[in-house]
C-alpha positions as CSV (number, residue, x, y, z in Angstrom):
1,X,-78.7,-40.9,-46.0
2,X,-81.2,-42.3,-43.5
3,X,-83.4,-40.2,-41.3
4,X,-84.9,-41.6,-38.1
5,X,-86.4,-39.4,-35.5
6,X,-84.4,-36.3,-36.4
7,X,-81.0,-38.1,-36.4
8,X,-79.4,-38.3,-39.8
9,X,-76.7,-40.8,-40.3
10,X,-74.9,-42.8,-43.0
11,X,-73.3,-46.2,-42.9
12,X,-70.5,-47.1,-45.4
13,X,-68.8,-50.5,-45.7
14,X,-65.0,-50.5,-45.4
15,X,-62.3,-53.2,-45.9
16,X,-60.4,-52.5,-42.7
17,X,-59.7,-49.8,-40.1
18,X,-56.8,-47.5,-40.7
19,X,-53.9,-47.8,-38.2
20,X,-53.7,-44.9,-35.7
21,X,-50.3,-43.2,-35.4
22,X,-49.2,-40.7,-32.9
23,X,-48.8,-37.4,-34.6
24,X,-45.7,-36.6,-32.5
25,X,-43.3,-39.1,-31.0
26,X,-41.1,-38.7,-28.0
27,X,-38.2,-39.4,-30.3
28,X,-39.0,-36.5,-32.7
29,X,-37.0,-33.9,-30.5
30,X,-33.9,-36.1,-31.0
31,X,-34.2,-36.0,-34.8
32,X,-35.1,-32.3,-34.8
33,X,-32.0,-31.4,-32.6
34,X,-29.8,-33.5,-34.8
35,X,-31.1,-31.9,-38.0
36,X,-30.6,-28.4,-36.6
37,X,-27.1,-29.1,-35.3
38,X,-23.9,-28.7,-37.3
39,X,-22.4,-32.2,-36.6
40,X,-22.8,-34.8,-39.4
41,X,-22.3,-37.8,-37.1
42,X,-23.4,-38.0,-33.5
43,X,-23.8,-40.7,-30.8
44,X,-27.3,-41.0,-29.4
45,X,-28.3,-42.5,-26.0
46,X,-31.6,-42.6,-24.2
47,X,-31.8,-43.6,-20.6
48,X,-33.3,-47.1,-20.2
49,X,-33.1,-48.0,-23.9
50,X,-30.5,-50.1,-25.7
51,X,-29.0,-49.0,-29.0
52,X,-30.9,-51.5,-31.2
53,X,-34.3,-50.5,-29.7
54,X,-33.4,-46.8,-30.2
55,X,-32.3,-47.5,-33.8
56,X,-35.7,-49.1,-34.6
57,X,-37.7,-46.3,-33.1
58,X,-35.7,-43.6,-34.8
59,X,-35.9,-45.4,-38.1
60,X,-39.7,-45.6,-37.7
61,X,-39.9,-41.8,-37.1
62,X,-37.5,-41.1,-40.0
63,X,-39.7,-43.1,-42.3
64,X,-43.0,-41.7,-40.9
65,X,-41.7,-38.1,-41.3
66,X,-40.1,-38.7,-44.7
67,X,-36.8,-37.3,-43.6
68,X,-34.3,-37.5,-46.4
69,X,-30.6,-37.4,-45.6
70,X,-30.8,-38.8,-42.1
71,X,-29.5,-42.3,-41.3
72,X,-29.4,-44.2,-38.0
73,X,-27.3,-47.2,-37.2
74,X,-26.2,-49.2,-34.1
75,X,-22.7,-50.6,-33.7
76,X,-21.4,-52.3,-30.6
77,X,-24.5,-51.3,-28.6
78,X,-24.0,-47.6,-29.5
79,X,-26.6,-45.8,-31.6
80,X,-25.4,-43.2,-34.2
81,X,-27.2,-40.6,-36.3
82,X,-25.6,-39.5,-39.5
83,X,-26.3,-36.9,-42.1
84,X,-25.9,-38.2,-45.7
């Protein structure tokens, strides 16, 4: 601890900065609604997004949230959520 003119501070070396993630994603409500619903397979669409982009974003959120039993896939430019 270093004290200079009434300001106490500490400097610690680090290897690299941690990545900053959004705590909540705009895709989380899609996953929440699907998990709360009764259907085991649904088609998902988001205005202005193609199926492969949507699949990537949902997969990122599934991994970040550690959701077991939820799978996302894209077939013929249609995105699907499935409960395993």
